[in-house]
C-alpha positions as CSV (number, residue, x, y, z in Angstrom):
1,M,8.7,11.9,-32.6
2,G,9.6,9.0,-35.1
3,L,12.8,8.8,-33.6
4,A,11.3,8.3,-30.3
5,R,9.0,5.6,-31.7
6,L,11.5,3.8,-33.5
7,V,13.6,3.7,-30.2
8,L,10.6,2.4,-28.4
9,T,9.9,-0.4,-31.0
10,A,13.1,-1.3,-31.1
11,A,13.5,-1.8,-27.1
12,L,10.1,-3.7,-27.0
13,A,11.4,-6.2,-29.7
14,I,14.7,-6.9,-27.8
15,L,12.7,-7.6,-24.6
16,A,10.5,-9.9,-26.8
17,I,13.0,-12.2,-27.8
18,Q,15.2,-11.8,-24.7
19,P,14.6,-14.6,-21.9
20,L,13.3,-13.6,-18.2
21,R,16.5,-12.7,-16.2
22,A,17.2,-15.3,-13.3
23,E,16.8,-14.1,-10.0
24,Q,18.2,-15.7,-6.8
25,L,15.7,-17.7,-5.1
26,R,15.7,-15.5,-2.1
27,E,13.9,-13.0,-4.2
28,L,11.2,-15.5,-5.2
29,A,10.3,-17.5,-1.9
30,D,10.6,-17.4,1.8
31,F,11.2,-20.1,4.4
32,A,8.2,-21.0,6.3
33,G,8.4,-19.5,9.7
34,V,11.0,-16.7,8.9
35,R,8.5,-13.9,8.9
36,D,7.7,-10.3,10.8
37,N,5.5,-9.9,13.7
38,A,3.2,-7.0,13.9
39,L,3.3,-5.1,17.4
40,V,0.7,-2.5,18.5
41,G,0.5,-0.3,21.6
42,Y,-1.3,2.7,23.1
43,G,0.8,5.6,24.9
44,L,1.3,9.4,25.7
45,V,3.4,11.9,23.8
46,V,4.4,14.8,26.1
47,G,6.1,18.2,25.3
48,L,4.0,19.6,22.8
49,D,4.0,23.1,22.3
50,G,0.2,23.7,22.8
51,S,-0.7,21.5,19.9
52,G,-2.0,18.4,21.8
53,D,-5.3,16.8,22.7
54,Q,-8.4,19.1,23.7
55,T,-9.1,17.0,26.7
56,M,-12.5,18.0,27.1
57,Q,-13.1,16.4,23.8
58,T,-10.8,13.4,24.3
59,P,-11.5,12.0,28.0
60,F,-9.3,9.0,27.3
61,T,-6.2,10.9,27.3
62,T,-7.2,12.5,30.6
63,Q,-7.9,9.1,32.0
64,S,-4.6,8.0,30.8
65,L,-2.5,10.7,32.4
66,A,-4.6,10.0,35.7
67,N,-3.6,6.3,35.6
68,M,0.1,7.3,34.9
69,F,0.2,9.8,37.7
70,S,-1.3,6.9,40.1
71,Q,1.5,4.5,39.1
72,L,4.1,7.4,39.7
73,G,2.8,8.3,43.3
74,I,0.7,11.2,42.3
75,T,-2.5,11.4,43.5
76,I,-4.9,13.6,41.4
77,P,-8.1,14.9,43.4
78,P,-11.4,13.7,42.2
79,G,-13.1,15.8,40.1
80,T,-10.0,18.0,38.8
81,N,-10.4,19.2,35.3
82,M,-7.2,18.9,33.7
83,Q,-6.8,21.1,30.7
84,L,-3.7,20.1,29.2
85,R,-2.5,21.1,25.5
86,N,0.9,19.5,25.4
87,V,-0.2,16.1,25.8
88,A,-1.4,13.7,23.0
89,A,-2.9,10.0,23.1
90,V,-1.0,8.1,20.3
91,M,-1.3,4.4,18.9
92,V,2.3,3.0,18.6
93,T,3.0,0.4,15.9
94,A,6.2,-1.7,14.9
95,N,7.1,-4.9,13.3
96,L,9.2,-7.4,15.3
97,P,11.7,-8.7,12.8
98,A,12.4,-12.6,12.5
99,F,15.2,-13.7,14.9
100,A,15.2,-10.8,17.0
101,R,16.5,-11.1,20.5
102,P,16.1,-8.9,23.8
103,G,18.0,-6.2,23.7
104,Q,17.8,-5.2,20.0
105,R,16.4,-2.0,18.9
106,M,13.8,-1.5,16.1
107,D,11.8,1.4,14.7
108,V,8.3,2.5,15.7
109,V,5.7,4.7,14.2
110,V,3.7,7.1,16.4
111,S,-0.1,8.1,15.3
112,S,-2.4,10.3,17.0
113,I,-5.9,9.1,17.8
114,G,-7.0,12.3,19.4
115,N,-7.6,15.6,17.8
116,A,-4.0,16.8,18.6
117,R,-2.9,19.2,15.5
118,S,0.6,18.4,15.5
119,L,3.1,16.0,17.4
120,R,6.1,17.9,16.5
121,G,8.7,18.2,19.0
122,G,6.9,15.7,21.3
123,T,8.4,12.8,23.5
124,L,6.9,9.2,23.5
125,L,6.6,8.0,27.2
126,M,7.5,4.4,27.8
127,T,4.7,2.3,25.9
128,P,4.3,-1.5,25.9
129,L,3.9,-3.2,22.7
130,K,1.9,-6.2,22.5
131,G,1.5,-8.9,19.9
132,A,-1.5,-10.8,18.7
133,D,-1.4,-12.9,21.9
134,G,-1.4,-10.0,24.1
135,G,2.1,-10.4,25.3
136,T,4.4,-7.6,25.7
137,Y,7.4,-8.0,23.2
138,A,8.9,-4.5,23.2
139,L,9.0,-1.3,24.9
140,A,9.0,2.2,23.1
141,Q,10.1,5.5,24.2
142,G,11.9,8.3,22.6
143,N,11.9,11.6,20.7
144,L,9.7,11.7,17.7
145,L,10.7,12.8,13.9
146,V,7.7,14.4,12.2
147,G,8.3,15.0,8.5
148,G,5.6,17.8,8.4
149,A,5.5,21.4,9.0
150,G,2.8,24.0,9.4
151,A,2.3,27.6,10.8
152,E,-1.0,29.6,11.6
153,A,-1.5,33.4,12.7
154,G,-4.6,35.7,12.5
155,G,-6.9,33.3,11.5
156,S,-4.8,31.7,8.5
157,S,-3.0,28.5,8.5
158,V,-0.7,26.7,6.4
159,Q,0.7,23.0,6.3
160,V,3.0,20.9,4.5
161,N,2.6,17.2,5.0
162,Q,1.0,15.2,8.0
163,Q,1.7,16.3,11.3
164,A,-0.2,13.8,13.6
165,S,2.3,11.1,13.1
166,G,5.9,10.6,13.4
167,R,8.6,8.1,13.5
168,I,11.2,7.2,16.3
169,S,14.2,5.6,14.8
170,A,15.5,2.5,16.8
171,G,12.8,3.7,19.2
172,A,12.1,0.4,20.8
173,T,13.8,-2.3,22.6
174,V,12.9,-5.9,22.2
175,E,12.1,-7.6,25.4
176,R,10.9,-11.0,24.3
177,A,11.8,-13.2,21.7
178,V,9.3,-15.0,19.2
179,P,10.6,-18.8,19.1
180,T,11.2,-19.8,15.4
181,A,11.4,-23.7,14.8
182,L,13.4,-24.1,11.6
183,G,13.9,-28.0,10.7
184,A,12.7,-29.2,14.1
185,N,10.8,-32.1,12.2
186,G,13.9,-33.8,11.4
187,G,15.4,-31.1,9.3
188,V,12.4,-30.5,6.9
189,L,11.9,-27.3,5.8
190,E,9.1,-25.4,3.7
191,L,9.9,-23.0,1.3
192,Q,7.1,-20.9,0.1
193,L,6.8,-19.1,-2.9
194,R,5.6,-15.4,-2.7
195,E,3.6,-15.7,-6.0
196,A,2.1,-19.2,-6.4
197,D,2.9,-20.8,-9.9
198,F,3.0,-24.4,-10.8
199,S,5.8,-23.8,-13.5
200,T,8.1,-21.7,-11.0
201,A,7.5,-24.1,-8.4
202,Q,8.7,-27.1,-10.8
203,R,11.8,-24.7,-11.8
204,V,12.9,-24.3,-8.0
205,V,12.3,-28.1,-7.6
206,H,14.8,-28.7,-10.6
207,A,17.6,-26.1,-9.5
208,I,17.5,-27.5,-5.9
209,N,17.9,-30.9,-6.8
210,N,20.6,-30.3,-9.4
211,E,22.5,-28.6,-6.7
212,F,22.0,-31.0,-3.8
213,G,21.0,-34.3,-5.4
214,H,17.6,-36.1,-6.4
215,G,14.8,-36.0,-3.6
216,V,16.1,-33.1,-1.6
217,A,13.2,-30.7,-3.0
218,T,9.4,-31.8,-3.4
219,A,6.8,-29.7,-4.7
220,L,3.6,-30.0,-2.7
221,D,1.4,-27.7,-4.7
222,G,2.1,-24.5,-6.8
223,R,3.4,-22.6,-3.7
224,V,4.8,-25.0,-1.1
225,I,8.2,-26.7,-1.5
226,R,9.4,-29.4,0.9
227,L,13.1,-29.4,1.6
228,S,15.1,-32.4,3.2
229,G,17.7,-30.4,5.1
230,P,20.4,-31.4,7.6
231,Q,19.6,-32.1,11.2
232,D,22.5,-30.4,12.7
233,P,21.6,-26.5,13.3
234,G,24.9,-25.3,12.1
235,Q,24.7,-27.4,8.8
236,R,21.0,-26.4,8.2
237,V,22.2,-22.5,8.2
238,G,24.6,-23.3,5.6
239,F,22.1,-25.5,3.5
240,M,19.6,-22.5,3.8
241,A,22.1,-20.1,2.6
242,R,23.0,-22.1,-0.4
243,V,19.3,-22.7,-1.2
244,E,18.7,-18.8,-1.1
245,R,21.6,-17.9,-3.6
246,L,20.4,-20.4,-6.3
247,D,19.7,-18.8,-9.6
248,V,16.0,-19.5,-11.0
249,N,14.2,-18.4,-14.2
250,P,10.8,-17.4,-12.7
251,A,7.6,-18.4,-15.1
252,A,6.3,-15.3,-17.1
253,A,3.6,-13.8,-15.3
254,P,-0.1,-14.1,-16.8
255,A,-1.4,-11.3,-19.1
256,R,-2.9,-8.9,-16.6
257,V,-4.3,-5.1,-17.0
258,V,-4.6,-3.1,-13.7
259,L,-7.0,-0.5,-13.5
260,N,-6.8,2.0,-10.6
261,S,-10.3,3.5,-10.5
262,R,-9.2,6.2,-8.2
263,T,-6.5,7.8,-10.2
264,G,-7.2,6.6,-13.7
265,S,-4.0,4.7,-14.2
266,V,-4.4,1.9,-16.5
267,V,-1.2,-0.4,-16.6
268,L,-0.3,-3.6,-19.2
269,N,2.3,-6.2,-18.6
270,G,4.1,-7.5,-21.5
271,R,1.7,-10.5,-22.3
272,V,-1.7,-8.6,-22.9
273,T,-2.8,-9.4,-26.5
274,L,-5.9,-8.1,-28.3
275,R,-7.9,-10.3,-30.9
276,A,-9.7,-8.3,-33.7
277,A,-12.5,-6.3,-32.4
278,A,-14.3,-3.1,-33.5
279,V,-15.0,-0.2,-31.1
280,A,-17.0,2.9,-31.2
281,H,-16.1,5.6,-28.6
282,G,-17.9,8.6,-28.3
283,N,-18.7,11.3,-25.4
284,L,-21.9,12.3,-24.2
285,S,-22.0,16.0,-22.3
286,V,-24.9,17.7,-20.8
287,V,-24.7,21.4,-20.4
288,I,-26.8,23.4,-17.9
289,D,-26.3,27.3,-18.2
290,T,-28.7,29.4,-16.1
291,A,-28.9,33.0,-16.3
292,Y,-30.4,35.2,-13.7
293,G,-32.7,38.3,-14.6
294,V,-34.6,40.7,-12.4
295,S,-38.5,41.1,-12.8
296,Q,-39.9,44.7,-11.6
297,P,-43.6,45.3,-11.3
298,A,-45.1,48.5,-13.0
299,P,-45.1,51.6,-11.2
300,F,-47.8,51.8,-8.3
301,G,-48.3,48.0,-9.1
302,G,-47.9,46.9,-5.6
303,G,-45.8,44.0,-6.5
304,E,-42.0,43.0,-5.5
305,T,-38.9,42.9,-7.3
306,V,-37.7,39.5,-7.9
307,V,-35.0,37.4,-9.5
308,V,-36.0,34.9,-12.3
309,P,-33.6,32.2,-13.1
310,D,-33.5,31.4,-16.9
311,S,-31.9,28.0,-17.5
312,D,-30.6,26.6,-20.9
313,I,-29.9,23.0,-21.3
314,S,-27.8,21.7,-24.1
315,I,-26.6,18.1,-25.0
316,E,-23.7,17.5,-26.9
317,Q,-22.4,14.2,-28.2
318,Q,-19.3,13.5,-30.2
319,A,-19.4,11.4,-33.3
320,G,-18.1,7.7,-32.4
321,T,-17.1,5.7,-35.7
322,L,-16.0,2.2,-35.2
323,R,-12.5,1.5,-35.3
324,M,-10.6,-1.7,-35.7
325,V,-8.4,-2.9,-32.8
326,E,-6.0,-5.7,-32.8
327,G,-2.5,-6.4,-31.4
328,A,-0.2,-9.3,-30.9
329,N,2.4,-7.6,-28.7
330,L,2.3,-5.0,-26.3
331,L,3.4,-2.1,-28.8
332,E,0.5,-3.1,-30.9
333,V,-1.9,-3.1,-28.3
334,V,-0.8,0.2,-27.1
335,D,-0.8,1.8,-30.6
336,A,-4.4,0.2,-31.2
337,L,-5.6,1.7,-27.7
338,N,-4.1,5.2,-28.4
339,A,-5.9,5.2,-31.7
340,L,-9.3,5.5,-30.2
341,G,-8.3,8.8,-28.5
342,A,-9.9,8.0,-25.3
343,T,-9.1,9.5,-21.9
344,P,-7.9,6.9,-19.1
345,Q,-11.4,7.1,-17.4
346,D,-12.9,6.1,-21.0
347,L,-10.3,3.6,-21.5
348,M,-11.3,1.6,-18.4
349,S,-14.9,1.2,-19.8
350,I,-13.5,0.2,-23.0
351,L,-11.2,-2.6,-21.7
352,E,-14.0,-3.9,-19.7
353,A,-16.0,-4.1,-22.9
354,L,-13.4,-5.7,-24.9
355,K,-12.9,-8.2,-22.2
356,A,-16.5,-9.0,-22.1
357,A,-16.3,-9.6,-25.8
358,G,-13.7,-12.0,-25.5
359,S,-11.2,-9.7,-27.6
360,L,-8.9,-8.9,-24.4
361,R,-6.6,-11.8,-23.7
362,A,-5.6,-10.7,-20.2
363,E,-6.9,-10.6,-16.8
364,L,-8.6,-7.2,-15.2
365,E,-7.5,-6.2,-11.9
366,I,-9.3,-3.2,-10.4
367,I,-7.9,-1.7,-7.6
């Protein structure tokens, strides 16, 4: 235990004195206009082994089948009750990458929207994928790959992972490209930092101007940097490639504590510090124990035998003594918080109280 603590102390000390690692600019920023576009479509999956939608409870599946049959020249008599268990209505989603051209392939995710038990073994029929403007940008079709598995017999069932969704690798063909205008305004480009920070923006401007000359890069704010690039498309691509390869030391992230209220996780980054404070921590527990007794009437009394509950309520509270907490670096902060002996859920309340008292020098983010 002592050796592990010594190693951890040495590692934190080394990290504290080392400067931040330089990163390529492509890891910190993106060019404006170079982005993915979300696509969505409604379709049908067929070929299921009796695990599809119950058409009586999902009328949209039956309606979709009737519409598809009519397009294929098949007429369904009015009032026909199609009891099909090998068909499922699904939503298909995909991301259209930047610079995608007609004929290229991309992956799609297929998710059931009805009461189908499983999409395993199903085939997605041709489904148009539409963008935010309502235009069709891709067509999806193919056999699903479902990662889950399940079995049932005699009223018992077992299931591993999710079976109501699947994926089709290269299952969609791009039919329409999204125009991307880069440098159309006299070769002017915009570089957008993924995390807004004035110090990082200043360092990026300095690195670009050192590489290409003064005045090429200008910071508009803490996120957007304007670049004066070549007007020729071929030269512009080379210019953008050189910009992405530049090494920049990003500014250190602000002190932050992230609390996950669902899982009880508490994460602190290396800049979190604690000013001197005193914390008293104790748990309050209420225990209710109910025992049941039987009350019987006297012989020939004419009464009835009844069950009588007897409840015993007790309250226990652990002693909470004031403890001093203070830390100028991450290791000291961790030691100070561990000394309180609190569970992660209790630690969330303590950190919130320390923040309210002005002792915790960090931003609290609750997710």
